[in-house]
N, C-alpha and C positions, 0 to 999 in steps of 0.2 A: 719426380715424384708431385710433387708439390705443380708442376706444370702442368701434367695430365687434369688435375684435380679442379685447377685452372678454367679448362677446357671442357670439362665435363658442367662446370655453373649455369652456362647460357644453354644448354638442350633440357639441363635441371628444369630453368623457370622458363621457358620453349614452351614444356609439356605442363608444365600445372596451369600456364594460362590458356593452354586449351582444352581443359581440366573445367576450368571454374565460368566457363562462355552460358552465359547469364541465356535460362528457358525463356521459349517465349511464352510468352503469359497465357492461363487455360483458358475459351472462346466457349461463352455464354452456349448452351441450345439452340439450336434454330425454335424459331417460333411459332406454333402451331396453327395449321392452318383455319383462317378465319369462315371457313366454309364449310357447311354441316354436310359430314360424310364418316361413314362407318357407324351406322345407326343402333342401339342398342335397345334402347328401348322411348315406346310413344305413354304419351298419359294426357289426359284435358282435365285444366287446370276450372275446376267451378269455380272463379271468384270471375273469371270473364268468358270463360271456354274455349279459350285460347290450346292451342294441339302443343303440346315440345315432346322434343326429340332430346334424349341421354344417348350421345356417342364417345366418342372413341377422343375426341375435342372438346369436352363440356358439354352442359347445357343450350341445346336454342329454340324459338320460338318458331312455332313455321304457321306464319300464320298464306293464307287463301290467296291475297293481292301484294304481293312483296316476299323479297328472298328472306330467306333462314336469319335471323341476327344471335350469336352469344350474348349468354345469361348471366352480366359479371363479368369478372375478371380472372376465375378460376378456368382452365382447361382439361379438368380431369375425368380423365377413360371412366366417366362412370356408366360402369357396365350394369348389375341392378338398380332400378330405378322405379318409380310410385307414386303418383299422385294419390296422398293421404287424406288428403282433405284441400279447403279453402287456401292456395297459396302453397300450401304444407309438402313439401316431396320427400318423399325418404330412397334413398343411392347407395352405391356398393363401388367397389372397383381398386382405379391405381391411383395414387397422387399426379396433380397437378406438376410438370417437371423444372417448375422453380420449385418446389417443396420438396430439396435433397435429401430433406434430413427425416422426412417421413417414412415409416415404414410400408411398403411396397402393395400392403394389401390395405385398403381404407375401412372394414370393417363396415358398422351400420352407422349413415351419415344423416342429417335431417338440414331439410332448409326450410324455414317458413317467410320465405321471401319470396318464392317463386322461383327457387337456384339462385336469387343471387350473390348471399353467403350461403356457408354450408358450417355445422359445428358436428363432432364427433359423438357418437349415444352411446357404443357399447362396439366390442372386438377387435378392436382398432389391432395389427398388425396380425389378427389370425383369424379374420370368414372376408373371403371372393363373392359375396354374391351377386350370381348368374342371375337370379330371376327374384323377386320382390311381390308378397300381395302383401296388401293390408281388408282387414275383413274380420267383424266380430270381434272389434277390440283389439283385432291381435297383429301380429307383424310377425306372417309365415319366407322365411329364406330358406332358398339352395347354396349350400356354399358349395362351392369349387372345391372350396381344397378337402376338404372331405366326406365328398358325395352324399350328403343327409341334408336330410328338412330340416331346419330348425324353425323353433317356432318358439316367440316370446309374445307375454301380457306389455310389460312397459318398456320395453324396445332395450332393456339393457340385465335382467336378466332369458338366458334363453332354453330351451329345451330339448337337448337334441335328441332326434327321433331316425327314423329308416333312413337307410342306406339307399338307392338310384341314381344311374346315371343317366339322366335326364337333359332335356333338352330346352325344357320351361315347364310349366305347370299353370293350375286355378284351381282356385275354392267355389267350393259351392252358395251361391249368394243367400241361404239357405240351412243351409249345415253345415258348422266349421269342420266337425269331424269329416265332410269329402273331399277327396281332392282326387282328381286327373292330373295327365302328366303326359307328357310325351317323351318317348325313349325312340332308339335305334329300332326299335322291335315292337312297337308302338304304343299305345296310350295304354294307360296299366290307369289305376282305378284304387284311393286306396277310404274305406270307410273309420279309421280308426286316427283319424289325423295325420300320417303320415308316419302310423310306425312300423302298417305294412304296407304292401300294395301286391295284386292281382291282373293278369289282361285282363278290358275293360274289352267285352267278347261285343262283337260289331261295331266297334270303330273302325274309322282310315288310319292309316298312319300319318301324323300329324308332326309341324316342327312344333309351331306359335297354339295358344288354348286363350280362349279366356269364356268365364260365364260373368256373361251381361248381365240377363236381368231374367230375376224368376227360376225357369227354368231355363233357359235358355243358354249355348255355349254354340263359342264360334270357332273352331278350329281353323289352321290353314297349312294345305298339305306342301310340301317341299317340289313340287311342282306348280305351287303359285295356286293350286284351285283351294278355294273358301268353300268350306261345309258347316252346316247351321243342325244344331239341333234344339229340335224343342220339345222333351225331355228325358233330361239330366244326361244325356250321352247314350240315352241307352240305344235311339237311332239318329240317324244324319239320311242329309241332303244334299248333292251335293249343287250352290250357285253357281256362281261369275268365279271371275280368273284374274290373274296378277302376272305381268309380264318380271320374271328377273327371281331370286334369292329370297323367300322369303326370313326376315329377320325380325322384327317389331311388329306389336300390333296391339293395339287403343281400338276397345265398343264403346258407343254413349247410346242408349239404348241403338234405334236404325243407322246408327252413323257408324262407323268403320274405318277403320287407318289400319293399314298395312306398309311396314317400311321393306325396301329390297338397298341393292345397291347401289343403284340409280334411279330414284326419285319414292317417293311413298304418294301411295296411294289409295286414295277416299270413295268412299261408297254412304250414301242416305236411305239406301233400299235394303240392311243389314247385310250387304254384299252380292246383292245381285247382280249387279252393275257397279265399274268405278272409271275413275276419271282421276290425274296424275293432281295432284295439290302443289306437288314441289317436284322439278326435276332435281337429281342431287349431281355433281362434279365430281 
């Protein structure tokens, strides 16, 4: 019996040694691309007239004469994005790969230095705004987590309103209660601040919307055709066309910017003609 016990000892030690083999150290997540791609939002900073793009890998400047450049050292997936004022941006989406302890939904975040740094304002972990608007001293957001329009007057307390499956929305430049939303079934309109919606008769099917100035509304169809209304979306006129799938829209007077998967397109004649401002990789 004692001989058998002695023979078993080396086997036991060998098995234990194998079980204690050290585990290779965990590797850091791959670095995000340094080039602009997968654009979710566009906005023009009134501080300097620079065009900014919010993307899957952070916020970038989009100059006309050189390559886009990421702003700051964060690469969060900025889904919702709006320029609220000079160097003042609001956003939403998902955290940077380095923010491992952050909830998957950023809620409403704010930058007061043109996207270099960001702070949480509200709804952290609870809201993922895929579209944001700032007008009439209010923030309007479409929360993809509950499919509802949410409105705040102080960026912290929110009124949850109607539920509509939408791709994009825009707010009247003169009436805080008039909202147009682009849905898979067509454009719908609200006259009560997003509590209820009804089909907007006569509107083309649009993917992107921006209520520019006064009664002027600009929309982009899924096929890239730009439609313009001069009477608050009562009637529409087809203008120019961009190649690719429309992903983001920004306007300023007669300037129109549209991002697709392959380029950021620019127009200076209200969408009648376009040039490529930046080709995207």
